[in-house]
N, C-alpha and C positions, 0 to 999 in steps of 0.2 A: 405804520407803512411800513411793511420789511423789506418791498421788493425794490430793485430800483434801477428795472428797466422797466418805461412804457411803454405800450404795444398799443398803437394808433392801426386802428381798426374803420373802416368807412362803410357806411350803410347809405349809398346813396337812393332813398327810397321817398316815394310821395304818394304812393299807390292808398297810403292809408288816411291823407290828407282831403282835404277840399277843394283846395288853392292845389295848382301844380306852380313847385317851383325849389320845391324845400328838397329835390334829389340830388340841385346843385348844392347843396349843403356842406357837406364835404370840404367839395372842390373850392369853398369860397373858405371852409376853414384853413386849406391847406394855404389858400393866398395868404391869409392873414399870420404866415410862417406860427402856428399853433406850435409842429416840431420842433425850430430853431429855441422858440422863447421858453418853450418845458427841460431843450438838454442845456437852456445858461441855468438853469437850477440845479445842473449838474449830475442829472436824469441819463441813464444810456437813452435813448429813444428807435423805438423798431416801427415803419409802418410796413403792414400789412397789407397794404392795399385794401380795396373795395370788395364784396360781398357783391353778388350779380344778384341783379333785380331786375323782373321782367316788365317788358315799357307797359306803360296802358295803352297804347295805342296798337300794339300789337295782344292785348290779354282781354277776355270774355271778363266784363262787371260783374258778373253772379248777382246773386240775390241783393236784393236794393238794403236788404235788412245789417248787410255785411258785405262792403261792395271792395268785389280785388281780394275775397279773405283768402282763397287758395293759393294765388302766389303772394301776398302776405304771410303765408303760413309757410311756405315753403322757405321764403328768404331768411324769416327768422329763425326755422331750424341752422339753415347753412348758417347765418352768423352765433344760435347757440354754442355748433359746435367749435369753431373760430373761436368763439370769447375761453369755451373749454378748454382749448389745447394753450392759448397763450397763458392762462391762469398754472396749467398745469405744469407747465414751462417759468413758473417762479415770476410771471411780469403782473404787471397790474393793466387790463386793458382797459383804454380809453376809445369808446365808440362814438362817432361821428356820423352823425342823424342830417339830413334825414326825416322822416316823420317820426311822431311817436308811440305810431304800431311798434315798429325794429326794438322798443324795448322788452316785449315778451320773447323776446331772442335773446336780447345779451343777460335779461335777469336771470333767464333760464340756464341760460351756460354757466355764471360767475354762481349759481343757485347750486345746481348739477357738479359743479368741482367739488361744495361743501359737503351736500352731501354723501356725496362718496367717503368721505372720509365720517360720516356719523356727526357732519356741524351742519350749523342753516346760516344765513345773511338777513341784516337789515337791512331795509328800504328808506334813504329821504329821497324823496318824488315831489320836488320845487318843482312849480306849474301853475297858470292860472285856473287851471279845468281839476277836477278829481279825473279825469279817465276812469270810470267805473260805468262804463256804459256796458250795454251788454245788447244783443239786436233785438232782443223783445222790447227795451228803453231807448235808444239813440235815434234822435229824432232825424238824424241826415243820414246812419248808414257807412258811416265815416269811421272807420277800424279805428285808428288814434285817440276817439275817446273811449277806447274799452281795454286797452294793457292792463293794467293795474287790474283790474278786474279779472280779469284770465290768471292774471299771476297768482292772485288770491282762488285760484278753485272756478270761478264762474263766466262761463262764457263758450263759445263757442270751442269744441273739443279740438279741431286741427290747431289752438292757441294755447289752450290749457296742459294738453298734454304731450308738448315736448318733452321727449324721453321720454315718453309710456308714463305720466304720473304729476300725482296734481293733488295740493300746490304745491308750487315752488316755495310762495315766501309766507311764514305765517302773516294772518292781517294785524297781530298787538306787535310786529315788528314793523311795522309804516308808518311813517310819521309823513303825509301831506301838508306841502307848505307852501303857505300866499296864495292858496282859491280866492276865487274872487265871482266865476262864472260855473255856477252847477245846474245841470238841468231837470227840471221838475223831477222827471219818475228817475231820473240816476241820485239824485238825495236819496232816499232813502235807503239805496244803497251804502251808500258814507257813512249814514248813521247808525246802521245794522250788522255793518262788517266785520269790525275791530278794528278796523283801521282808526289814528289819532288824526281829525283832521286840524290843521290850524289856518283859519283865513288868515285875511288883511284886515281884520277885525281885531284879532288877537293879535297881531305882529302889532298894529296901532294903539292898543289900548296895554298890551304887555311892554311891548317892544321885543323887538327881532331876538337881541341876546339870551332871553329867558326862553323864549319859542325856540332858537335853535338849542339853548344846552338841553331843554327839555326832551324835543326830538332826537338829539343823537342817546341821551336816555332812555330811549323809547326801542329805535333802530338797536344800538347797542347790549340789548340786556339778555344774552343768553347765547348769542351770535357770535361768530369767528370772524365780523366784521359788517361795515358797511359799503352798500351802491348807494352812488347817488345819480341819480338821475334829475337831471336840470334842464325843462324847457326853457327857451329865452321867452317865450312869452308870461312867464311869473314877472319878468321885471316890465315894467311901464313904459309903452310904447314910445312914450318922449326921448328915453334913452334907446331902446332896443324896437326902430321900427320897420324890421325885416323878417317879419313873421306873418303866417295865415292870419291867425286868431285873436289880433290884437284884443285886450283889454284895458280900457283906462282903468288908473290907480293901484299899478302893480306896486311890486318892491322898485327903489330906488336904487340908482347905481352906486353908492354907499354902503346900502342895505344887502345888495348883490355879495359886494366884495368883504362885505363883513362876515355874511353867513359862510364864504367860502372859505374865509382867516378860521372862524369857531370852529368850521368841522377839520379842519388841516389840522391843529392846536389837538385835535381829540384821539391823533393818531388810529383811528377804527376804517379807515378806505382802504378799500382792496379793488374793488372797479367803480368805473364813473363814464359818463356819457351827455352830451350836451345834442338839444334834438330839436328839429323846426326852425333853422336859420334859412330864410328865404329870399336867396340874392335878388329875384325877382322885385320883390319889394320892400327894397333895400335903396341906404343912400349910402353910396362909396364905399361899401361892407363896411357900414361901419356896427352892424349887430353882431358881423362875423367876430370883428375885430374886438369886444367886448366878451362873446363868448369866450376866444381863446383868452383874453383879460382874467377869467373868473374861473377857467379851466386851471391856469398857470395860479391865481388863490388858496385854491383846492389842493394843490400840491406844492403849496409852501411858499409861495412868494410873498417877501414883506416888506414893508414900506424902507426897516432900519435892521 
């Protein structure tokens, strides 16, 4: 990481999720003092506020195959523009979610910044889910299960073609880490996409350090840097109860921190986001507090 300024951008959107509440995630993360904690690491921190998001109660749902697609695409476009501007000013964008559909905007923004320099980025996608459904395969129509597919060019044009081109990222520079819940019709998308998927079985059998090192190699091969997209449901729900789609058997507390520490060691991070913090389902803001801790580890916090 070459920049020394973190630009915090809130994306209080829950339109892509099946359960309400993640729109309060950015507030929960700010209540967890993410600003001052990062500043304590020696960074200058600028909070750029929140992108505007339509409220579900005031918006038509649209197609059952991709609910609130129009509103999500509008928010993602605004977010992409804000992320790109921050990167152009030499800052590291840190996006606070919000449901994971926002990644179609955040990653489009950072990818476009480097695209204009004839460079590309890689992505580490830490998640219990693959997020590679399309409207044709999604069993729920929830767009937060589609953003990674959109970023590699498969999905609704309103999300694939932010900035009028696709794909935003080369699937061969994407590593999925920690997946353990993949939909039946989604699985072929993952297997044949070129994305490298490390399941929880891979982590169990090979150990998290080996998985992370290989994932970083994939995401950094021929790229200008790495974007981290961290979904809090990747962590076991015993440690992160405040998520909308919890799945047992996730990454442990120490594995999550180790993953972030190894990523920081690689010095390849150009932007990052933490998503799916749902205070409505949380216990005393535990999940937001853990999310803030993990972002600090990604940005360089050490035990000694």
